C-alpha positions as YAML, in Angstrom:
chain: A
units: angstrom
residues:
- id: 1
  name: MET
  ca: [-5.31, 56.21, 52.12]
- id: 2
  name: ASP
  ca: [-3.15, 55.80, 49.06]
- id: 3
  name: GLY
  ca: [-1.64, 58.50, 46.85]
- id: 4
  name: ALA
  ca: [0.55, 58.10, 43.78]
- id: 5
  name: ILE
  ca: [2.03, 60.35, 41.10]
- id: 6
  name: ASP
  ca: [3.60, 59.82, 37.69]
- id: 7
  name: VAL
  ca: [4.85, 62.97, 35.93]
- id: 8
  name: LEU
  ca: [1.62, 64.98, 35.39]
- id: 9
  name: THR
  ca: [-0.84, 62.30, 36.49]
- id: 10
  name: GLY
  ca: [-1.82, 61.19, 39.95]
- id: 11
  name: MET
  ca: [-4.47, 59.43, 41.96]
- id: 12
  name: VAL
  ca: [-5.90, 59.29, 45.46]
- id: 13
  name: ARG
  ca: [-7.57, 56.17, 46.83]
- id: 14
  name: VAL
  ca: [-9.30, 55.61, 50.16]
- id: 15
  name: PHE
  ca: [-9.97, 52.15, 51.60]
- id: 16
  name: VAL
  ca: [-12.25, 51.81, 54.61]
- id: 17
  name: PRO
  ca: [-12.37, 48.47, 56.50]
- id: 18
  name: ASP
  ca: [-16.13, 48.11, 56.25]
- id: 19
  name: GLY
  ca: [-16.35, 44.94, 54.19]
- id: 20
  name: GLY
  ca: [-15.62, 46.65, 50.88]
- id: 21
  name: ALA
  ca: [-12.57, 46.49, 48.66]
- id: 22
  name: CYS
  ca: [-9.06, 46.79, 50.08]
- id: 23
  name: TYR
  ca: [-5.75, 47.84, 48.49]
- id: 24
  name: GLU
  ca: [-4.89, 44.26, 47.50]
- id: 25
  name: CYS
  ca: [-8.25, 43.87, 45.76]
- id: 26
  name: THR
  ca: [-7.15, 46.42, 43.17]
- id: 27
  name: LEU
  ca: [-3.87, 44.71, 42.24]
- id: 28
  name: SER
  ca: [-3.76, 43.18, 38.76]
- id: 29
  name: ALA
  ca: [-1.74, 40.20, 37.58]
- id: 30
  name: ALA
  ca: [0.89, 42.64, 36.31]
- id: 31
  name: ASP
  ca: [1.07, 44.30, 39.75]
- id: 32
  name: TRP
  ca: [1.62, 40.96, 41.47]
- id: 33
  name: ALA
  ca: [4.28, 40.08, 38.93]
- id: 34
  name: ILE
  ca: [6.16, 43.26, 39.85]
- id: 35
  name: LEU
  ca: [5.79, 42.50, 43.56]
- id: 36
  name: ASP
  ca: [7.11, 39.00, 42.99]
- id: 37
  name: GLN
  ca: [10.39, 40.53, 41.87]
- id: 38
  name: ARG
  ca: [10.92, 41.49, 45.53]
- id: 39
  name: ARG
  ca: [12.55, 44.75, 44.61]
- id: 40
  name: ALA
  ca: [11.53, 48.06, 46.11]
- id: 41
  name: CYS
  ca: [12.40, 51.41, 44.54]
- id: 42
  name: SER
  ca: [15.66, 51.55, 46.51]
- id: 43
  name: LEU
  ca: [16.70, 48.21, 45.00]
- id: 44
  name: LEU
  ca: [16.33, 49.16, 41.34]
- id: 45
  name: PRO
  ca: [19.44, 48.39, 39.27]
- id: 46
  name: ARG
  ca: [21.90, 51.24, 39.13]
- id: 47
  name: ASP
  ca: [22.12, 50.98, 35.33]
- id: 48
  name: SER
  ca: [18.34, 51.20, 34.75]
- id: 49
  name: ARG
  ca: [17.21, 54.13, 32.62]
- id: 50
  name: PRO
  ca: [13.66, 55.37, 32.00]
- id: 51
  name: ALA
  ca: [12.24, 55.03, 28.48]
- id: 52
  name: GLU
  ca: [11.73, 58.81, 28.43]
- id: 53
  name: PRO
  ca: [13.57, 61.59, 30.26]
- id: 54
  name: HIS
  ca: [12.20, 62.48, 33.69]
- id: 55
  name: VAL
  ca: [10.10, 65.65, 33.90]
- id: 56
  name: PRO
  ca: [10.68, 67.57, 37.17]
- id: 57
  name: THR
  ca: [7.02, 67.78, 38.15]
- id: 58
  name: THR
  ca: [7.20, 66.06, 41.51]
- id: 59
  name: PRO
  ca: [6.66, 69.22, 43.64]
- id: 60
  name: THR
  ca: [3.59, 70.37, 41.72]
- id: 61
  name: THR
  ca: [1.87, 67.04, 41.11]
- id: 62
  name: ALA
  ca: [2.71, 65.83, 44.63]
- id: 63
  name: SER
  ca: [1.24, 69.03, 46.08]
- id: 64
  name: VAL
  ca: [-2.07, 68.48, 44.28]
- id: 65
  name: ILE
  ca: [-2.32, 64.81, 45.28]
- id: 66
  name: GLY
  ca: [-1.16, 65.53, 48.83]
- id: 67
  name: GLY
  ca: [-3.79, 68.27, 49.14]
- id: 68
  name: LEU
  ca: [-6.51, 65.90, 47.96]
- id: 69
  name: GLN
  ca: [-5.36, 63.28, 50.48]
- id: 70
  name: CYS
  ca: [-5.54, 65.84, 53.28]
- id: 71
  name: GLY
  ca: [-9.04, 66.78, 52.16]
- id: 72
  name: GLU
  ca: [-10.16, 63.15, 52.30]
- id: 73
  name: ALA
  ca: [-8.60, 62.76, 55.75]
- id: 74
  name: VAL
  ca: [-10.55, 65.77, 57.03]
- id: 75
  name: LYS
  ca: [-13.76, 64.29, 55.61]
- id: 76
  name: LEU
  ca: [-13.15, 61.02, 57.43]
- id: 77
  name: LEU
  ca: [-12.42, 62.81, 60.71]
- id: 78
  name: HIS
  ca: [-15.65, 64.84, 60.51]
- id: 79
  name: GLY
  ca: [-17.91, 62.12, 59.15]
- id: 80
  name: ILE
  ca: [-18.34, 63.83, 55.77]
- id: 81
  name: GLU
  ca: [-18.97, 61.58, 52.79]
- id: 82
  name: GLY
  ca: [-15.95, 61.27, 50.53]
- id: 83
  name: LEU
  ca: [-14.03, 58.58, 48.69]
- id: 84
  name: ARG
  ca: [-14.91, 55.19, 50.17]
- id: 85
  name: ASN
  ca: [-13.22, 52.15, 48.67]
- id: 86
  name: ALA
  ca: [-12.84, 54.31, 45.59]
- id: 87
  name: GLY
  ca: [-10.23, 56.35, 43.77]
- id: 88
  name: PHE
  ca: [-9.91, 59.76, 42.12]
- id: 89
  name: HIS
  ca: [-7.65, 59.93, 39.05]
- id: 90
  name: MET
  ca: [-6.18, 63.20, 37.77]
- id: 91
  name: ASP
  ca: [-4.56, 63.87, 34.40]
- id: 92
  name: GLY
  ca: [-2.67, 67.15, 34.56]
- id: 93
  name: GLN
  ca: [-1.81, 67.01, 30.88]
- id: 94
  name: GLY
  ca: [-5.34, 66.94, 29.44]
- id: 95
  name: PHE
  ca: [-7.20, 68.01, 32.62]
- id: 96
  name: ASP
  ca: [-9.24, 64.81, 32.57]
- id: 97
  name: CYS
  ca: [-10.37, 63.69, 36.03]
- id: 98
  name: TYR
  ca: [-12.62, 60.80, 36.97]
- id: 99
  name: LYS
  ca: [-13.68, 58.61, 39.90]
- id: 100
  name: VAL
  ca: [-13.38, 54.83, 40.10]
- id: 101
  name: THR
  ca: [-15.21, 52.54, 42.54]
- id: 102
  name: TYR
  ca: [-13.50, 49.29, 43.45]
- id: 103
  name: ARG
  ca: [-15.20, 45.95, 44.06]
- id: 104
  name: ARG
  ca: [-14.14, 43.54, 46.75]
- id: 105
  name: ASP
  ca: [-12.31, 40.49, 45.42]
- id: 106
  name: PRO
  ca: [-13.72, 37.39, 47.18]
- id: 107
  name: GLU
  ca: [-10.40, 35.60, 46.61]
- id: 108
  name: CYS
  ca: [-8.29, 38.38, 48.13]
- id: 109
  name: TYR
  ca: [-6.00, 37.22, 50.94]
- id: 110
  name: GLY
  ca: [-6.11, 40.69, 52.47]
- id: 111
  name: HIS
  ca: [-9.50, 39.91, 54.02]
- id: 112
  name: ASP
  ca: [-8.38, 36.98, 56.16]
- id: 113
  name: ARG
  ca: [-9.44, 37.59, 59.76]
- id: 114
  name: PHE
  ca: [-8.15, 36.10, 62.99]
- id: 115
  name: GLU
  ca: [-10.60, 33.96, 64.92]
- id: 116
  name: ASP
  ca: [-8.83, 35.05, 68.08]
- id: 117
  name: VAL
  ca: [-5.69, 36.91, 69.16]
- id: 118
  name: HIS
  ca: [-3.67, 35.38, 72.01]
- id: 119
  name: GLU
  ca: [-1.84, 37.95, 74.15]
- id: 120
  name: TRP
  ca: [1.46, 36.46, 75.32]
- id: 121
  name: GLU
  ca: [2.74, 38.73, 78.09]
- id: 122
  name: ALA
  ca: [5.91, 36.69, 78.60]
- id: 123
  name: PHE
  ca: [7.06, 37.08, 74.99]
- id: 124
  name: SER
  ca: [8.45, 40.10, 73.16]
- id: 125
  name: CYS
  ca: [10.51, 40.85, 70.07]
- id: 126
  name: GLU
  ca: [13.58, 40.14, 72.20]
- id: 127
  name: THR
  ca: [12.50, 36.51, 72.76]
- id: 128
  name: PRO
  ca: [14.80, 33.97, 71.07]
- id: 129
  name: LEU
  ca: [13.22, 32.22, 68.10]
- id: 130
  name: GLU
  ca: [13.69, 28.72, 69.51]
- id: 131
  name: ALA
  ca: [12.02, 29.61, 72.83]
- id: 132
  name: PHE
  ca: [9.06, 31.16, 71.02]
- id: 133
  name: MET
  ca: [8.60, 28.20, 68.67]
- id: 134
  name: GLU
  ca: [8.89, 25.75, 71.58]
- id: 135
  name: GLU
  ca: [6.01, 27.52, 73.32]
- id: 136
  name: VAL
  ca: [3.95, 27.44, 70.14]
- id: 137
  name: ARG
  ca: [4.41, 23.69, 69.80]
- id: 138
  name: THR
  ca: [3.65, 23.11, 73.48]
- id: 139
  name: ARG
  ca: [0.37, 25.00, 73.29]
- id: 140
  name: PHE
  ca: [-0.85, 24.13, 69.81]
- id: 141
  name: GLY
  ca: [1.00, 20.99, 68.75]
- id: 142
  name: PRO
  ca: [3.70, 20.20, 66.18]
- id: 143
  name: GLU
  ca: [1.44, 20.98, 63.23]
- id: 144
  name: ALA
  ca: [1.09, 24.67, 64.17]
- id: 145
  name: VAL
  ca: [2.53, 27.14, 61.65]
- id: 146
  name: ILE
  ca: [3.73, 30.63, 62.56]
- id: 147
  name: GLU
  ca: [4.03, 33.27, 59.85]
- id: 148
  name: SER
  ca: [4.94, 36.95, 59.67]
- id: 149
  name: VAL
  ca: [2.97, 39.26, 57.41]
- id: 150
  name: ARG
  ca: [6.30, 40.92, 56.64]
- id: 151
  name: GLU
  ca: [8.77, 39.67, 54.08]
- id: 152
  name: LEU
  ca: [11.79, 38.46, 56.00]
- id: 153
  name: VAL
  ca: [15.18, 37.99, 54.37]
- id: 154
  name: ARG
  ca: [17.53, 35.08, 55.15]
- id: 155
  name: GLU
  ca: [20.16, 35.74, 52.47]
- id: 156
  name: ILE
  ca: [20.95, 37.83, 49.41]
- id: 157
  name: ARG
  ca: [22.31, 36.30, 46.21]
- id: 158
  name: CYS
  ca: [24.24, 37.75, 43.29]
- id: 159
  name: PRO
  ca: [23.23, 36.51, 39.82]
- id: 160
  name: GLY
  ca: [26.42, 37.98, 38.38]
- id: 161
  name: CYS
  ca: [29.12, 36.04, 40.23]
- id: 162
  name: GLY
  ca: [26.93, 33.45, 41.96]
- id: 163
  name: THR
  ca: [27.92, 34.42, 45.51]
- id: 164
  name: SER
  ca: [25.51, 34.67, 48.44]
- id: 165
  name: GLU
  ca: [25.58, 36.26, 51.87]
- id: 166
  name: GLY
  ca: [23.51, 35.52, 54.95]
- id: 167
  name: TRP
  ca: [21.36, 38.49, 55.91]
- id: 168
  name: ARG
  ca: [18.78, 38.76, 58.68]
- id: 169
  name: GLY
  ca: [16.03, 41.33, 58.81]
- id: 170
  name: ALA
  ca: [12.88, 42.62, 57.13]
- id: 171
  name: LEU
  ca: [12.96, 43.32, 53.41]
- id: 172
  name: GLU
  ca: [12.28, 47.04, 53.92]
- id: 173
  name: ALA
  ca: [15.52, 47.31, 55.91]
- id: 174
  name: LEU
  ca: [17.60, 46.09, 52.96]
- id: 175
  name: ASP
  ca: [19.10, 49.24, 51.42]
- id: 176
  name: SER
  ca: [20.71, 49.77, 48.02]
- id: 177
  name: GLU
  ca: [24.23, 49.55, 49.45]
- id: 178
  name: SER
  ca: [23.55, 46.09, 50.90]
- id: 179
  name: ALA
  ca: [21.88, 45.04, 47.65]
- id: 180
  name: THR
  ca: [25.03, 45.77, 45.64]
- id: 181
  name: CYS
  ca: [27.45, 42.86, 45.33]
- id: 182
  name: PRO
  ca: [30.85, 43.83, 46.81]
- id: 183
  name: SER
  ca: [32.61, 41.42, 44.43]
- id: 184
  name: CYS
  ca: [31.21, 42.31, 41.00]
- id: 185
  name: GLY
  ca: [28.96, 45.32, 41.58]
- id: 186
  name: ALA
  ca: [25.80, 43.60, 40.29]
- id: 187
  name: THR
  ca: [22.45, 44.00, 42.05]
- id: 188
  name: ARG
  ca: [21.82, 41.13, 44.46]
- id: 189
  name: TYR
  ca: [18.42, 39.57, 45.03]
- id: 190
  name: PRO
  ca: [17.00, 38.74, 48.46]
- id: 191
  name: GLU
  ca: [15.60, 35.33, 49.37]
- id: 192
  name: VAL
  ca: [12.46, 36.07, 51.38]
- id: 193
  name: TYR
  ca: [10.27, 33.92, 53.61]
- id: 194
  name: HIS
  ca: [7.27, 34.28, 55.92]
- id: 195
  name: ALA
  ca: [7.08, 31.05, 57.97]
- id: 196
  name: LEU
  ca: [9.14, 30.80, 61.17]
- id: 197
  name: SER
  ca: [10.64, 27.49, 62.23]
- id: 198
  name: ARG
  ca: [12.89, 26.06, 64.91]
- id: 199
  name: GLY
  ca: [16.42, 25.88, 63.63]
- id: 200
  name: GLY
  ca: [15.66, 28.53, 61.03]
- id: 201
  name: ALA
  ca: [18.28, 30.84, 62.54]
- id: 202
  name: PRO
  ca: [21.44, 30.52, 64.64]
- id: 203
  name: ALA
  ca: [20.88, 29.72, 68.32]
- id: 204
  name: GLY
  ca: [20.00, 32.79, 70.36]
- id: 205
  name: THR
  ca: [18.65, 34.78, 67.40]
- id: 206
  name: THR
  ca: [15.77, 36.95, 68.63]
- id: 207
  name: LEU
  ca: [12.55, 37.69, 66.79]
- id: 208
  name: ARG
  ca: [13.69, 41.31, 66.46]
- id: 209
  name: GLU
  ca: [16.89, 40.20, 64.73]
- id: 210
  name: LEU
  ca: [14.75, 38.31, 62.21]
- id: 211
  name: GLY
  ca: [12.89, 41.53, 61.37]
- id: 212
  name: ILE
  ca: [9.89, 41.20, 63.72]
- id: 213
  name: PRO
  ca: [9.08, 44.63, 65.25]
- id: 214
  name: PRO
  ca: [7.99, 45.24, 68.86]
- id: 215
  name: TRP
  ca: [4.38, 44.44, 69.83]
- id: 216
  name: ASP
  ca: [3.75, 42.70, 66.55]
- id: 217
  name: ILE
  ca: [1.03, 40.12, 65.88]
- id: 218
  name: LEU
  ca: [2.18, 36.90, 64.22]
- id: 219
  name: GLN
  ca: [-0.17, 34.63, 62.29]
- id: 220
  name: LEU
  ca: [-0.90, 31.24, 63.79]
- id: 221
  name: LYS
  ca: [-2.35, 28.51, 61.56]
- id: 222
  name: VAL
  ca: [-3.61, 25.32, 63.15]
- id: 223
  name: GLY
  ca: [-5.49, 23.08, 60.75]
- id: 224
  name: GLY
  ca: [-7.98, 25.34, 59.01]
- id: 225
  name: ARG
  ca: [-7.99, 27.94, 61.77]
- id: 226
  name: LEU
  ca: [-6.26, 31.33, 61.57]
- id: 227
  name: MET
  ca: [-5.37, 33.07, 64.83]
- id: 228
  name: GLY
  ca: [-2.92, 35.69, 66.01]
- id: 229
  name: ILE
  ca: [-0.21, 35.79, 68.67]
- id: 230
  name: GLU
  ca: [0.51, 39.23, 70.07]
- id: 231
  name: LEU
  ca: [3.98, 39.92, 71.47]
- id: 232
  name: SER
  ca: [2.38, 41.57, 74.49]
- id: 233
  name: GLY
  ca: [5.65, 41.70, 76.42]
- id: 234
  name: ASP
  ca: [6.50, 44.77, 74.33]
- id: 235
  name: ARG
  ca: [3.37, 46.66, 75.41]
- id: 236
  name: PRO
  ca: [5.07, 48.53, 78.33]
- id: 237
  name: ARG
  ca: [7.44, 50.16, 75.80]
- id: 238
  name: PHE
  ca: [4.47, 51.96, 74.27]
- id: 239
  name: HIS
  ca: [2.62, 52.77, 77.53]
- id: 240
  name: ALA
  ca: [5.23, 54.58, 79.58]
...
């Protein structure tokens, strides 16, 4: 369930995993171009300025959109027909509201499904990377590829002074303070990756230190097959 606001406009979108459209299906080329910049809101340049002054409408517009989201959640819980792979757009300036239905994109990567999920009880987010990758190669061969659905960061670079700094963790953990170059004050850019590899981190580095959360499922690609590996060793932490 997605909600967004922009001054006096807002929208609510609901995506149900029933074979219809997903969030990624709605992204345009311009949206992907923005995502390719690898910069979340907290990483916007400090000297950026909006084209027009901000209007303090967040409490009111957010309240309307938040209320609509709650209404759609109640409908889903009670089996009442509501938005389904569709969106409701609201224009608070001209009071123009309309509904949009989204079509599934057959080329969308968001619909990839695992053929199988392997539960590895002996492995958790605290497992060292090299031990995990060694087990992958033993079971599935040297051609096996392991990927995280998260964007992992290996270093951050400054375009201003050309310096770089090693940094381990998920992209969402990179805050604005870390993104600011301590030498020249410019905004640094993260180098992100998805594929895990032996030797891709200092010896003893755990999956958690790379940015992999507990009880996560990593993607396993062997030939043309797509499977999952669950870090089942973390399960007891969630079933006390």
